C-alpha positions as CSV (number, residue, x, y, z in Angstrom):
1,M,102.3,32.6,33.3
2,E,102.9,36.2,34.2
3,I,100.9,39.2,33.3
4,R,103.9,40.9,31.7
5,Q,104.1,38.0,29.2
6,F,100.6,38.8,28.1
7,T,101.4,42.5,28.0
8,T,104.3,41.7,25.8
9,F,102.2,39.4,23.6
10,R,99.5,42.1,23.1
11,T,102.1,44.8,22.5
12,I,103.8,42.8,19.8
13,I,100.5,42.4,18.0
14,D,99.7,46.1,18.4
15,V,103.1,47.4,17.1
16,G,104.0,44.6,14.7
17,S,107.4,43.5,15.8
18,Y,109.6,42.4,18.7
19,T,111.8,45.4,18.2
20,N,109.0,47.9,18.4
21,A,107.5,46.2,21.4
22,A,110.8,46.4,23.2
23,L,111.0,50.1,22.5
24,K,107.4,50.7,23.6
25,L,107.7,48.6,26.8
26,G,111.3,49.7,27.7
27,Y,112.7,46.2,27.5
28,T,115.6,44.7,25.6
29,Q,114.6,42.6,22.6
30,S,116.0,39.5,24.4
31,T,113.6,40.2,27.2
32,I,110.7,40.3,24.7
33,T,111.9,37.1,23.2
34,S,112.1,35.4,26.6
35,H,108.6,36.5,27.6
36,I,107.2,35.0,24.4
37,K,109.2,31.8,24.7
38,A,107.9,31.3,28.3
39,L,104.4,32.0,27.2
40,E,104.7,29.6,24.3
41,R,105.9,26.9,26.7
42,E,102.9,27.5,28.9
43,V,100.3,27.4,26.1
44,G,102.0,24.5,24.3
45,G,103.0,26.0,20.9
46,E,104.3,28.8,18.8
47,L,102.4,32.1,18.9
48,F,104.3,33.8,16.1
49,T,106.2,32.8,12.9
50,Y,108.2,34.6,10.4
51,T,107.2,34.4,6.7
52,K,109.5,36.2,4.3
53,R,110.9,38.3,7.2
54,E,107.4,39.3,8.2
55,L,106.0,38.5,11.7
56,K,102.7,36.5,11.5
57,L,100.4,35.1,14.2
58,T,99.9,31.4,14.3
59,S,96.5,29.9,14.7
60,L,97.3,29.4,18.4
61,G,98.3,33.1,18.6
62,R,95.1,34.2,17.1
63,E,93.2,32.0,19.5
64,L,95.0,33.5,22.4
65,I,94.2,37.1,21.5
66,P,90.7,37.4,23.0
67,L,91.8,35.5,26.1
68,A,94.8,37.7,26.6
69,D,92.7,40.8,26.1
70,E,90.2,39.7,28.6
71,L,93.0,38.9,31.1
72,L,94.7,42.2,30.6
73,Y,91.3,44.1,30.9
74,T,90.6,42.3,34.2
75,Y,94.1,43.0,35.5
76,K,93.7,46.7,34.6
77,R,90.3,46.8,36.5
78,I,91.9,45.1,39.5
79,S,94.8,47.5,39.5
80,H,92.4,50.4,39.5
81,L,90.3,49.3,42.4
82,K,92.5,51.2,44.9
83,T,91.9,54.4,42.9
84,H,88.3,53.7,42.1
85,N,86.9,56.7,43.9
86,K,90.0,58.8,43.4
87,V,89.7,61.8,41.0
88,S,92.7,62.3,38.9
89,G,93.8,63.5,35.5
90,E,93.9,66.9,33.8
91,L,91.3,69.7,34.0
92,K,91.8,72.4,31.3
93,I,90.1,75.6,32.3
94,T,90.0,78.9,30.4
95,A,88.7,82.3,31.7
96,P,89.0,86.0,31.0
97,E,92.0,87.4,32.8
98,S,89.8,89.7,34.9
99,L,87.7,86.8,36.2
100,T,90.8,84.8,36.9
101,I,92.3,87.6,39.0
102,S,89.1,88.5,40.8
103,R,87.3,85.2,41.4
104,L,89.1,82.0,40.5
105,G,92.0,82.0,42.8
106,P,90.2,80.8,46.0
107,I,88.0,78.4,44.0
108,L,90.9,76.7,42.3
109,K,92.8,76.6,45.6
110,K,89.9,74.8,47.3
111,Y,89.5,72.4,44.3
112,S,93.2,71.6,44.2
113,T,93.1,70.8,48.0
114,K,90.1,68.5,47.6
115,Y,91.5,66.8,44.4
116,P,95.3,66.9,44.7
117,D,95.7,64.3,41.9
118,V,94.1,66.6,39.3
119,K,96.4,68.8,37.3
120,V,94.6,72.0,36.7
121,I,95.7,73.8,33.5
122,L,94.5,77.4,33.5
123,S,94.6,79.7,30.5
124,N,93.3,83.1,29.8
125,G,91.5,84.3,26.8
126,T,88.7,86.5,25.5
127,C,85.2,85.3,26.0
128,G,84.8,84.6,22.3
129,Q,88.0,82.6,22.3
130,N,87.0,80.7,25.4
131,Q,83.7,79.7,23.8
132,T,85.6,78.5,20.7
133,D,88.1,76.5,22.8
134,L,85.2,74.9,24.7
135,M,83.2,74.0,21.6
136,S,86.3,72.5,19.9
137,G,87.2,70.4,23.0
138,D,90.5,72.2,23.7
139,V,89.3,72.9,27.2
140,D,87.0,71.2,29.7
141,V,85.6,74.3,31.4
142,A,85.3,77.8,30.0
143,F,84.3,80.9,31.9
144,M,82.7,83.7,30.0
145,V,81.1,87.0,31.0
146,W,78.1,87.4,28.7
147,P,74.5,88.2,29.4
148,K,73.4,85.1,27.4
149,L,75.3,82.3,25.8
150,E,74.0,81.2,22.4
151,A,75.0,77.5,22.6
152,D,72.6,74.6,22.9
153,N,75.1,71.8,23.8
154,V,76.7,73.3,26.9
155,I,75.6,73.9,30.5
156,H,75.5,77.6,31.2
């Protein structure tokens, strides 16, 4: 058994067909079929059947789902061990243009040096727009120049 066979199995379930799984995983349909045939040989029975041209899980296939999910979850956790303490992803920041020019340059440079795997996306807007973007979740951090912020659910 190979992890890619379980990935293929789970993807077929998620997208509903061998064809869509092939597209999602970047495989040919024949590769998808060979993954499932090999997995069926290992588990000792069919995982899918076709009824009136519709793909259906067999009882063995339904029984395999939680085990496959557990295996794939564990595999993902193991794969991420090497990057466990690594900060990565996107950080969306918005600030007034004047603050960006006068203050943020050195701060963002230091942050990018410390966390090179974080993609910083900086936009400029008015303080009112920045607050709206923060509250709607469009940005992660918003800088505003106000004497007092009237929002209970943010750190200011």
